SENU-355176 format. One record per residue (C-alpha): residue in one letter; x, y, z. Coordinates in Angstrom, 2 decimals, always signed. Layout:
<nodes>
[node 'A'; [X; Y; Z]]
...
</nodes>
This chain:
<nodes>
[node 'X'; [+32.72; -7.80; -7.98]]
[node 'X'; [+29.64; -5.64; -7.39]]
[node 'X'; [+28.75; -3.44; -10.35]]
[node 'X'; [+27.89; -0.20; -8.54]]
[node 'X'; [+28.05; +3.49; -9.50]]
[node 'X'; [+31.50; +5.08; -9.16]]
[node 'X'; [+30.44; +7.29; -6.28]]
[node 'X'; [+30.04; +4.26; -3.99]]
[node 'X'; [+33.75; +4.33; -3.29]]
[node 'X'; [+32.99; +7.50; -1.35]]
[node 'X'; [+29.91; +8.68; +0.50]]
[node 'X'; [+27.28; +10.24; -1.73]]
[node 'X'; [+27.34; +13.94; -2.32]]
[node 'X'; [+24.04; +15.34; -1.04]]
[node 'X'; [+24.87; +19.04; -1.11]]
[node 'X'; [+21.75; +20.06; -3.04]]
[node 'X'; [+19.45; +17.85; -0.98]]
[node 'X'; [+20.93; +19.23; +2.24]]
[node 'X'; [+20.31; +22.81; +1.06]]
[node 'X'; [+16.74; +21.93; +0.04]]
[node 'X'; [+16.09; +20.19; +3.34]]
[node 'X'; [+17.39; +23.15; +5.35]]
[node 'X'; [+14.97; +25.40; +3.49]]
[node 'X'; [+12.06; +22.92; +3.64]]
[node 'X'; [+12.30; +22.57; +7.43]]
[node 'X'; [+11.37; +26.24; +7.72]]
[node 'X'; [+8.37; +25.86; +5.44]]
[node 'X'; [+6.88; +22.39; +6.01]]
[node 'X'; [+6.51; +20.23; +9.15]]
[node 'X'; [+9.67; +18.17; +9.35]]
[node 'X'; [+10.63; +19.47; +5.93]]
[node 'X'; [+8.44; +16.88; +4.18]]
[node 'X'; [+4.90; +16.36; +2.94]]
[node 'X'; [+4.50; +12.93; +4.57]]
[node 'X'; [+6.21; +11.51; +7.67]]
[node 'X'; [+7.55; +8.41; +5.94]]
[node 'X'; [+9.73; +10.63; +3.73]]
[node 'X'; [+11.60; +12.05; +6.72]]
[node 'X'; [+14.78; +10.03; +6.23]]
[node 'X'; [+17.40; +10.79; +8.89]]
[node 'X'; [+19.63; +12.75; +8.84]]
[node 'X'; [+18.50; +14.15; +5.49]]
[node 'X'; [+16.18; +12.84; +2.75]]
[node 'X'; [+17.34; +12.95; -0.83]]
[node 'X'; [+15.28; +15.18; -3.13]]
[node 'X'; [+14.29; +13.50; -6.38]]
[node 'X'; [+14.83; +15.49; -9.57]]
[node 'X'; [+13.70; +12.94; -12.16]]
[node 'X'; [+12.80; +9.29; -12.67]]
[node 'X'; [+12.79; +6.77; -15.49]]
[node 'X'; [+12.15; +3.02; -15.59]]
[node 'X'; [+13.49; +1.47; -12.36]]
[node 'X'; [+15.62; +4.51; -11.47]]
[node 'X'; [+15.45; +7.77; -9.53]]
[node 'X'; [+17.98; +10.63; -9.80]]
[node 'X'; [+18.30; +13.10; -6.97]]
[node 'X'; [+19.11; +16.80; -7.03]]
[node 'X'; [+22.84; +15.95; -6.92]]
[node 'X'; [+22.48; +13.51; -9.84]]
[node 'X'; [+22.96; +10.42; -7.69]]
[node 'X'; [+21.16; +7.48; -9.30]]
[node 'X'; [+19.16; +4.92; -7.30]]
[node 'X'; [+17.47; +1.67; -8.23]]
[node 'X'; [+13.99; +2.26; -6.84]]
[node 'X'; [+12.18; -0.42; -4.79]]
[node 'X'; [+9.92; +2.06; -3.04]]
[node 'X'; [+8.12; +2.93; -6.28]]
[node 'X'; [+6.11; +5.71; -4.62]]
[node 'X'; [+4.99; +3.08; -2.08]]
[node 'X'; [+3.43; +0.86; -4.70]]
[node 'X'; [+1.69; +2.73; -7.56]]
[node 'X'; [+4.48; +2.56; -10.15]]
[node 'X'; [+4.01; -1.08; -11.15]]
[node 'X'; [+5.20; -0.43; -14.71]]
[node 'X'; [+8.15; +1.69; -13.55]]
[node 'X'; [+8.61; +5.42; -13.97]]
[node 'X'; [+7.60; +7.34; -17.10]]
[node 'X'; [+6.22; +4.38; -19.02]]
[node 'X'; [+5.64; +5.70; -22.56]]
[node 'X'; [+2.06; +4.36; -22.73]]
[node 'X'; [+1.15; +6.33; -19.60]]
[node 'X'; [+2.83; +9.45; -20.96]]
[node 'X'; [+0.80; +9.14; -24.18]]
[node 'X'; [-2.49; +8.54; -22.37]]
[node 'X'; [-2.02; +11.49; -20.03]]
[node 'X'; [-0.83; +13.80; -22.83]]
[node 'X'; [-3.83; +12.84; -24.95]]
[node 'X'; [-6.25; +13.46; -22.08]]
[node 'X'; [-4.60; +16.79; -21.23]]
[node 'X'; [-5.19; +17.93; -24.80]]
[node 'X'; [-8.93; +17.47; -24.18]]
[node 'X'; [-8.96; +19.00; -20.69]]
[node 'X'; [-7.90; +17.73; -17.28]]
[node 'X'; [-10.83; +18.60; -15.00]]
[node 'X'; [-14.50; +19.05; -15.92]]
[node 'X'; [-16.66; +18.98; -12.81]]
[node 'X'; [-19.11; +16.89; -14.84]]
[node 'X'; [-19.45; +13.17; -15.56]]
[node 'X'; [-17.35; +11.80; -18.41]]
[node 'X'; [-17.45; +8.68; -20.56]]
[node 'X'; [-14.08; +7.67; -19.09]]
[node 'X'; [-15.70; +7.19; -15.67]]
[node 'X'; [-18.25; +4.78; -17.15]]
[node 'X'; [-15.59; +2.87; -19.08]]
[node 'X'; [-13.32; +2.62; -16.02]]
[node 'X'; [-16.18; +1.55; -13.74]]
[node 'X'; [-17.23; -1.18; -16.18]]
[node 'X'; [-13.68; -2.49; -16.36]]
[node 'X'; [-12.98; -2.43; -12.64]]
[node 'X'; [-16.27; -4.07; -11.64]]
[node 'X'; [-15.54; -6.79; -14.20]]
[node 'X'; [-12.17; -7.49; -12.58]]
[node 'X'; [-13.65; -7.23; -9.06]]
[node 'X'; [-17.04; -9.01; -9.15]]
[node 'X'; [-17.61; -8.18; -5.46]]
[node 'X'; [-17.75; -4.50; -6.50]]
[node 'X'; [-21.16; -4.38; -8.13]]
[node 'X'; [-21.08; -0.59; -7.96]]
[node 'X'; [-18.16; +1.78; -7.35]]
[node 'X'; [-17.42; +5.45; -6.59]]
[node 'X'; [-14.21; +7.16; -7.69]]
[node 'X'; [-12.45; +9.40; -5.14]]
[node 'X'; [-9.03; +11.04; -4.97]]
[node 'X'; [-7.00; +8.84; -2.60]]
[node 'X'; [-6.90; +5.55; -0.74]]
[node 'X'; [-7.51; +7.44; +2.49]]
[node 'X'; [-10.76; +8.88; +1.11]]
[node 'X'; [-11.78; +5.43; -0.13]]
[node 'X'; [-11.39; +3.75; +3.26]]
[node 'X'; [-13.04; +6.66; +5.06]]
[node 'X'; [-16.03; +6.43; +2.73]]
[node 'X'; [-16.25; +2.63; +2.90]]
[node 'X'; [-16.43; +2.77; +6.70]]
[node 'X'; [-19.11; +5.46; +6.44]]
[node 'X'; [-21.12; +3.21; +4.10]]
[node 'X'; [-20.80; +0.31; +6.54]]
[node 'X'; [-21.96; +2.46; +9.45]]
[node 'X'; [-24.76; +4.06; +7.48]]
[node 'X'; [-26.06; +0.79; +6.07]]
[node 'X'; [-26.00; -1.09; +9.37]]
[node 'X'; [-26.91; +1.74; +11.74]]
[node 'X'; [-23.99; +0.73; +13.98]]
[node 'X'; [-21.07; +2.87; +15.15]]
[node 'X'; [-18.36; +0.41; +16.18]]
[node 'X'; [-15.80; -1.01; +13.78]]
[node 'X'; [-12.94; -3.50; +14.00]]
[node 'X'; [-9.52; -3.07; +12.43]]
[node 'X'; [-6.46; -5.28; +12.42]]
[node 'X'; [-3.61; -4.29; +14.72]]
[node 'X'; [-0.86; -2.81; +12.57]]
[node 'X'; [-3.09; -2.39; +9.54]]
[node 'X'; [-2.97; +1.01; +7.87]]
[node 'X'; [-6.00; +2.54; +6.17]]
[node 'X'; [-5.00; +6.17; +5.79]]
[node 'X'; [-4.75; +9.13; +8.11]]
[node 'X'; [-8.37; +9.68; +9.17]]
[node 'X'; [-9.70; +9.61; +12.71]]
[node 'X'; [-11.52; +6.27; +12.76]]
[node 'X'; [-8.41; +4.29; +11.85]]
[node 'X'; [-5.69; +6.35; +13.56]]
[node 'X'; [-6.16; +4.16; +16.60]]
[node 'X'; [-3.90; +1.86; +18.57]]
[node 'X'; [-4.82; -0.97; +20.91]]
[node 'X'; [-5.45; -0.34; +24.59]]
[node 'X'; [-4.14; -2.44; +27.46]]
[node 'X'; [-5.21; -5.71; +25.85]]
[node 'X'; [-5.19; -7.02; +22.30]]
[node 'X'; [-8.96; -6.73; +21.94]]
[node 'X'; [-9.72; -3.70; +24.10]]
[node 'X'; [-11.23; -0.42; +23.03]]
[node 'X'; [-8.86; +1.65; +20.94]]
[node 'X'; [-7.13; +4.81; +22.06]]
[node 'X'; [-6.02; +7.65; +19.74]]
[node 'X'; [-2.78; +7.06; +17.86]]
[node 'X'; [-2.45; +10.77; +17.10]]
[node 'X'; [-3.13; +13.98; +18.95]]
[node 'X'; [-6.27; +15.57; +17.59]]
[node 'X'; [-8.23; +12.33; +17.33]]
[node 'X'; [-11.20; +12.57; +19.74]]
[node 'X'; [-11.43; +9.85; +22.35]]
[node 'X'; [-15.11; +9.56; +21.48]]
[node 'X'; [-14.06; +8.55; +17.96]]
[node 'X'; [-11.33; +6.15; +19.01]]
[node 'X'; [-13.56; +4.32; +21.48]]
[node 'X'; [-15.65; +3.04; +18.57]]
[node 'X'; [-12.66; +1.31; +16.96]]
[node 'X'; [-11.61; -2.07; +18.35]]
[node 'X'; [-8.49; -3.92; +17.24]]
[node 'X'; [-7.60; -7.58; +16.94]]
[node 'X'; [-4.28; -9.19; +15.98]]
[node 'X'; [-3.77; -10.41; +12.43]]
[node 'X'; [-3.91; -14.18; +11.92]]
[node 'X'; [-5.91; -14.62; +15.16]]
[node 'X'; [-9.41; -15.94; +14.55]]
[node 'X'; [-10.00; -16.57; +18.26]]
[node 'X'; [-9.47; -12.89; +19.08]]
[node 'X'; [-11.81; -11.85; +16.28]]
[node 'X'; [-14.51; -14.25; +17.40]]
[node 'X'; [-14.15; -13.03; +20.98]]
[node 'X'; [-14.73; -9.41; +19.95]]
[node 'X'; [-17.70; -10.32; +17.80]]
[node 'X'; [-19.31; -12.38; +20.56]]
[node 'X'; [-18.65; -9.67; +23.17]]
[node 'X'; [-20.27; -6.97; +21.06]]
[node 'X'; [-23.42; -8.53; +19.57]]
[node 'X'; [-25.21; -6.37; +17.00]]
[node 'X'; [-22.78; -3.47; +17.62]]
[node 'X'; [-20.11; -3.89; +14.96]]
[node 'X'; [-20.66; -2.27; +11.57]]
[node 'X'; [-17.65; -3.75; +9.85]]
[node 'X'; [-14.20; -5.26; +9.95]]
[node 'X'; [-11.74; -3.36; +7.75]]
[node 'X'; [-8.51; -5.15; +6.93]]
[node 'X'; [-5.67; -5.49; +4.47]]
[node 'X'; [-5.78; -9.11; +3.21]]
[node 'X'; [-1.97; -8.96; +3.27]]
[node 'X'; [-0.58; -6.49; +5.80]]
[node 'X'; [+1.42; -4.08; +3.68]]
[node 'X'; [+2.33; -1.26; +6.01]]
[node 'X'; [+4.35; -3.46; +8.37]]
[node 'X'; [+5.53; -6.04; +5.98]]
[node 'X'; [+4.38; -7.71; +4.03]]
[node 'X'; [+2.87; -10.04; +6.63]]
[node 'X'; [+1.02; -12.90; +4.99]]
[node 'X'; [-2.23; -14.63; +6.01]]
[node 'X'; [-1.82; -18.09; +7.45]]
[node 'X'; [-3.69; -20.93; +5.67]]
[node 'X'; [-7.41; -20.71; +6.41]]
[node 'X'; [-7.24; -17.30; +8.10]]
[node 'X'; [-9.00; -15.20; +5.47]]
[node 'X'; [-11.61; -17.93; +4.98]]
[node 'X'; [-12.19; -17.90; +8.74]]
[node 'X'; [-12.55; -14.12; +8.74]]
[node 'X'; [-15.19; -14.30; +6.04]]
[node 'X'; [-17.08; -17.04; +7.89]]
[node 'X'; [-17.07; -15.19; +11.23]]
[node 'X'; [-18.15; -11.86; +9.77]]
[node 'X'; [-21.03; -13.54; +7.95]]
[node 'X'; [-22.09; -15.46; +11.06]]
[node 'X'; [-22.22; -12.24; +13.10]]
[node 'X'; [-23.77; -10.09; +10.34]]
[node 'X'; [-20.73; -7.79; +10.16]]
[node 'X'; [-19.64; -6.27; +6.85]]
[node 'X'; [-16.16; -7.21; +5.63]]
[node 'X'; [-14.11; -4.46; +3.96]]
[node 'X'; [-10.97; -5.49; +2.09]]
[node 'X'; [-8.53; -2.60; +1.85]]
[node 'X'; [-6.76; -3.47; -1.40]]
[node 'X'; [-5.09; -0.12; -1.94]]
[node 'X'; [-1.74; -1.98; -1.94]]
[node 'X'; [-2.68; -5.50; -3.07]]
[node 'X'; [-5.18; -4.47; -5.76]]
[node 'X'; [-3.93; -5.21; -9.30]]
[node 'X'; [-0.62; -6.50; -7.87]]
[node 'X'; [-1.37; -9.93; -6.43]]
[node 'X'; [-3.59; -10.46; -9.46]]
[node 'X'; [-5.62; -8.16; -11.67]]
[node 'X'; [-8.53; -8.97; -9.35]]
[node 'X'; [-6.42; -8.31; -6.27]]
[node 'X'; [-6.04; -10.41; -3.14]]
[node 'X'; [-9.71; -11.36; -3.22]]
[node 'X'; [-9.18; -13.12; -6.54]]
[node 'X'; [-5.84; -14.58; -5.44]]
[node 'X'; [-7.22; -16.04; -2.19]]
[node 'X'; [-10.78; -16.65; -3.38]]
[node 'X'; [-12.54; -14.45; -0.78]]
[node 'X'; [-15.52; -12.19; -1.55]]
[node 'X'; [-15.75; -9.13; +0.73]]
[node 'X'; [-18.82; -6.91; +1.07]]
[node 'X'; [-16.89; -3.70; +0.31]]
[node 'X'; [-13.51; -3.05; -1.31]]
[node 'X'; [-11.16; -0.08; -1.47]]
[node 'X'; [-8.63; +0.41; -4.26]]
[node 'X'; [-5.98; +3.01; -5.12]]
[node 'X'; [-2.29; +3.36; -6.02]]
[node 'X'; [-1.81; +1.21; -9.18]]
[node 'X'; [-5.21; +2.00; -10.68]]
[node 'X'; [-4.20; +5.67; -10.90]]
[node 'X'; [-1.11; +4.89; -12.94]]
[node 'X'; [+0.90; +7.18; -10.66]]
[node 'X'; [-1.78; +9.88; -10.36]]
[node 'X'; [-4.01; +10.46; -7.30]]
[node 'X'; [-6.96; +8.08; -7.16]]
[node 'X'; [-9.10; +6.01; -4.84]]
[node 'X'; [-12.13; +3.77; -5.35]]
[node 'X'; [-14.63; +2.25; -2.98]]
[node 'X'; [-17.32; -0.17; -4.01]]
[node 'X'; [-19.19; -3.31; -3.14]]
[node 'X'; [-22.59; -4.90; -2.99]]
[node 'X'; [-25.29; -3.08; -4.92]]
[node 'X'; [-27.65; -2.87; -1.94]]
[node 'X'; [-24.91; -1.07; +0.03]]
[node 'X'; [-23.68; +1.27; -2.70]]
[node 'X'; [-27.19; +2.33; -3.70]]
[node 'X'; [-27.36; +4.03; -0.30]]
[node 'X'; [-24.58; +6.45; -1.29]]
[node 'X'; [-25.66; +9.97; -2.30]]
[node 'X'; [-27.31; +11.05; -4.49]]
[node 'X'; [-29.23; +7.77; -4.55]]
[node 'X'; [-29.27; +7.42; -0.76]]
[node 'X'; [-28.54; +9.16; +2.47]]
[node 'X'; [-24.84; +8.27; +2.93]]
[node 'X'; [-22.96; +11.36; +1.78]]
[node 'X'; [-19.72; +11.41; -0.17]]
[node 'X'; [-18.51; +14.05; -2.63]]
[node 'X'; [-15.30; +15.53; -4.02]]
[node 'X'; [-14.19; +18.04; -6.64]]
[node 'X'; [-11.57; +15.67; -8.02]]
[node 'X'; [-13.65; +12.48; -7.91]]
[node 'X'; [-13.22; +10.67; -11.22]]
[node 'X'; [-10.33; +12.88; -12.34]]
[node 'X'; [-9.99; +12.31; -16.11]]
[node 'X'; [-6.19; +12.37; -16.04]]
[node 'X'; [-5.99; +9.80; -13.21]]
[node 'X'; [-8.48; +7.50; -14.91]]
[node 'X'; [-6.72; +7.81; -18.27]]
[node 'X'; [-3.42; +6.84; -16.64]]
[node 'X'; [-5.08; +3.97; -14.80]]
[node 'X'; [-6.79; +2.57; -17.89]]
[node 'X'; [-3.53; +2.76; -19.83]]
[node 'X'; [-1.84; +0.86; -17.00]]
[node 'X'; [-4.49; -1.85; -17.20]]
[node 'X'; [-4.10; -2.01; -20.99]]
[node 'X'; [-0.43; -2.82; -20.62]]
[node 'X'; [-0.96; -5.27; -17.77]]
[node 'X'; [-3.70; -7.19; -19.56]]
[node 'X'; [-2.29; -7.23; -23.09]]
[node 'X'; [+1.35; -7.86; -22.24]]
[node 'X'; [+0.80; -10.39; -19.43]]
[node 'X'; [+2.81; -8.21; -17.08]]
[node 'X'; [+1.83; -9.87; -13.80]]
[node 'X'; [+3.07; -13.35; -14.73]]
[node 'X'; [+6.52; -12.01; -15.58]]
[node 'X'; [+6.51; -9.59; -12.65]]
[node 'X'; [+5.53; -12.25; -10.12]]
[node 'X'; [+8.27; -14.50; -11.48]]
[node 'X'; [+10.75; -11.66; -10.94]]
[node 'X'; [+9.47; -11.31; -7.37]]
[node 'X'; [+10.00; -15.02; -6.77]]
[node 'X'; [+13.54; -14.82; -8.15]]
[node 'X'; [+14.29; -11.82; -5.93]]
[node 'X'; [+13.05; -13.58; -2.80]]
[node 'X'; [+14.94; -16.75; -3.71]]
[node 'X'; [+18.16; -14.78; -4.15]]
[node 'X'; [+17.62; -12.92; -0.88]]
[node 'X'; [+16.97; -16.16; +0.99]]
[node 'X'; [+20.18; -17.68; -0.37]]
[node 'X'; [+22.13; -14.62; +0.81]]
[node 'X'; [+20.58; -14.70; +4.28]]
[node 'X'; [+21.17; -18.45; +4.61]]
[node 'X'; [+24.75; -18.17; +3.35]]
[node 'X'; [+25.56; -15.42; +5.86]]
[node 'X'; [+23.72; -17.24; +8.68]]
[node 'X'; [+22.14; -14.04; +9.88]]
[node 'X'; [+18.88; -15.40; +11.24]]
[node 'X'; [+16.89; -12.91; +9.18]]
[node 'X'; [+13.72; -13.80; +7.27]]
[node 'X'; [+12.68; -13.06; +3.71]]
[node 'X'; [+8.95; -12.54; +3.26]]
[node 'X'; [+6.82; -11.60; +0.31]]
[node 'X'; [+4.18; -12.44; -2.26]]
[node 'X'; [+3.85; -11.63; -5.96]]
[node 'X'; [+6.12; -8.59; -6.55]]
[node 'X'; [+6.30; -7.58; -2.88]]
[node 'X'; [+9.25; -8.46; -0.63]]
[node 'X'; [+11.00; -7.59; +2.61]]
[node 'X'; [+13.99; -8.66; +4.67]]
[node 'X'; [+12.91; -8.80; +8.30]]
[node 'X'; [+15.81; -8.46; +10.72]]
[node 'X'; [+14.47; -11.29; +12.86]]
[node 'X'; [+12.05; -14.20; +12.62]]
[node 'X'; [+9.21; -14.02; +10.13]]
[node 'X'; [+6.33; -12.14; +11.79]]
[node 'X'; [+2.72; -13.29; +11.58]]
[node 'X'; [+1.25; -10.22; +13.28]]
[node 'X'; [+2.13; -6.68; +14.34]]
[node 'X'; [+3.49; -7.60; +17.78]]
[node 'X'; [+5.91; -10.10; +16.28]]
[node 'X'; [+7.01; -7.58; +13.63]]
[node 'X'; [+7.95; -5.09; +16.36]]
[node 'X'; [+10.51; -7.59; +17.72]]
[node 'X'; [+12.66; -7.23; +14.61]]
[node 'X'; [+15.91; -5.24; +14.78]]
[node 'X'; [+14.71; -1.83; +13.63]]
[node 'X'; [+18.06; -0.09; +14.23]]
[node 'X'; [+19.90; -2.83; +12.34]]
[node 'X'; [+17.56; -2.46; +9.38]]
[node 'X'; [+18.04; +1.32; +9.26]]
[node 'X'; [+21.82; +0.90; +9.22]]
[node 'X'; [+21.39; -1.57; +6.36]]
[node 'X'; [+19.07; +0.85; +4.56]]
[node 'X'; [+21.69; +3.61; +4.71]]
[node 'X'; [+24.42; +1.30; +3.37]]
[node 'X'; [+22.11; +0.31; +0.52]]
[node 'X'; [+21.42; +3.96; -0.27]]
[node 'X'; [+25.17; +4.58; -0.48]]
[node 'X'; [+25.29; +1.61; -2.87]]
[node 'X'; [+22.67; +3.19; -5.13]]
[node 'X'; [+19.68; +1.10; -4.00]]
[node 'X'; [+16.58; +2.81; -2.59]]
[node 'X'; [+14.63; +0.43; -0.36]]
[node 'X'; [+11.72; +1.64; +1.74]]
[node 'X'; [+13.26; +3.55; +4.69]]
[node 'X'; [+11.64; +1.51; +7.45]]
[node 'X'; [+11.65; -2.07; +8.67]]
[node 'X'; [+7.88; -1.81; +8.55]]
[node 'X'; [+7.24; -0.94; +4.91]]
[node 'X'; [+6.91; -3.25; +1.91]]
[node 'X'; [+9.41; -3.15; -0.95]]
[node 'X'; [+8.03; -3.40; -4.50]]
[node 'X'; [+9.30; -4.55; -7.89]]
[node 'X'; [+8.14; -3.03; -11.18]]
[node 'X'; [+7.98; -4.39; -14.70]]
[node 'X'; [+10.96; -2.13; -15.49]]
[node 'X'; [+13.27; -4.05; -13.13]]
[node 'X'; [+15.27; -6.20; -15.55]]
[node 'X'; [+17.17; -9.37; -14.55]]
[node 'X'; [+20.37; -7.31; -14.69]]
[node 'X'; [+18.92; -4.74; -12.28]]
[node 'X'; [+17.79; -7.50; -9.92]]
[node 'X'; [+21.26; -9.11; -10.03]]
[node 'X'; [+22.97; -5.79; -9.29]]
[node 'X'; [+20.61; -5.36; -6.34]]
[node 'X'; [+21.29; -8.82; -4.94]]
[node 'X'; [+25.04; -8.27; -5.15]]
[node 'X'; [+24.69; -4.96; -3.32]]
[node 'X'; [+22.49; -6.55; -0.64]]
[node 'X'; [+25.03; -9.30; -0.05]]
[node 'X'; [+27.84; -6.78; +0.31]]
[node 'X'; [+25.84; -4.52; +2.63]]
[node 'X'; [+24.65; -7.38; +4.84]]
[node 'X'; [+28.21; -8.63; +5.16]]
[node 'X'; [+29.30; -5.25; +6.45]]
</nodes>
């Protein structure tokens, strides 16, 4: 018997969320502040959160596997984060000057990420990737970049690009408002395809500033690197004198404290971080080789600035998160929970003979409604409509998964074995239906 909230016998009451959504649609595009939150026919509006749970405006409770799309690795309202933020707020929350906390955080992060010999704090992952690409272009004197098809690096012009008529053709804008002159400088190659990458590099000698990539594709997955792929990427970029940027906004501090680069043993030239290292507050970091970062203003001619760079509250929350993760050995237990979740999901899928695939790494997981994808094109073949129907059934059952076939689900340290078991029972019931 599935242990679910009483309301599951009937459809959820969403009266308050419906009223809020009706009002929001008149005030904000689509009624939301980010497109991924536009759940059809109506998103639920969160009123509070604690541990592994969210409560909406109608007091429906959900087990949360979205976790703000990754940052909440300790769960919601962890008391250590509350204390750190409260303590920092008592001393002021924005200075517009350097602070000791920036130095302490930079020392700690560069220790965990040896490839980041110097780092700059910014306010979001989008700003971090935008700045890292600017550093690559400024340091090399080249305009063209390569990104991985299906990889997401924020909503700025250089990376809001989709492939043209072929897998390795010049990009075309993926959004209105992105100049064609910008998009033409971004080429795309499929993930897990070293031949395509080598072809682009050979066809554009001395023109490519960098390759920016998620080591594990998070925005359509997760989609995992095949054996030898990341090593091959590093070898090819070095052979062709192209800078390698690892976008670890999602994988940083989750696959290991040193991110995917520590987990897979690959050393990029530049790295971007975000999400977890803000402890749930806005943050981004870009950093890398000293000879590259010394060219960033004010030391060099590559400009980057921001009023909220190095926000004391964000850094305090991030350092408190690291304290917990390092002292309490959180990742070992969390990764074991992720393995147990994926094992349970695989048993359910096999038992029901659905032909779906369970994919994940560390505390990331996803049920793909189709064969396991190894790149973006394969991911698009999954049953998107089927997944959305499943998502809605799970929401009625009190489980909040990411509302797209192409988003990663996350587990936090607050997800107890009992919570995981309740989730697996709900998944089995919803897949059966």
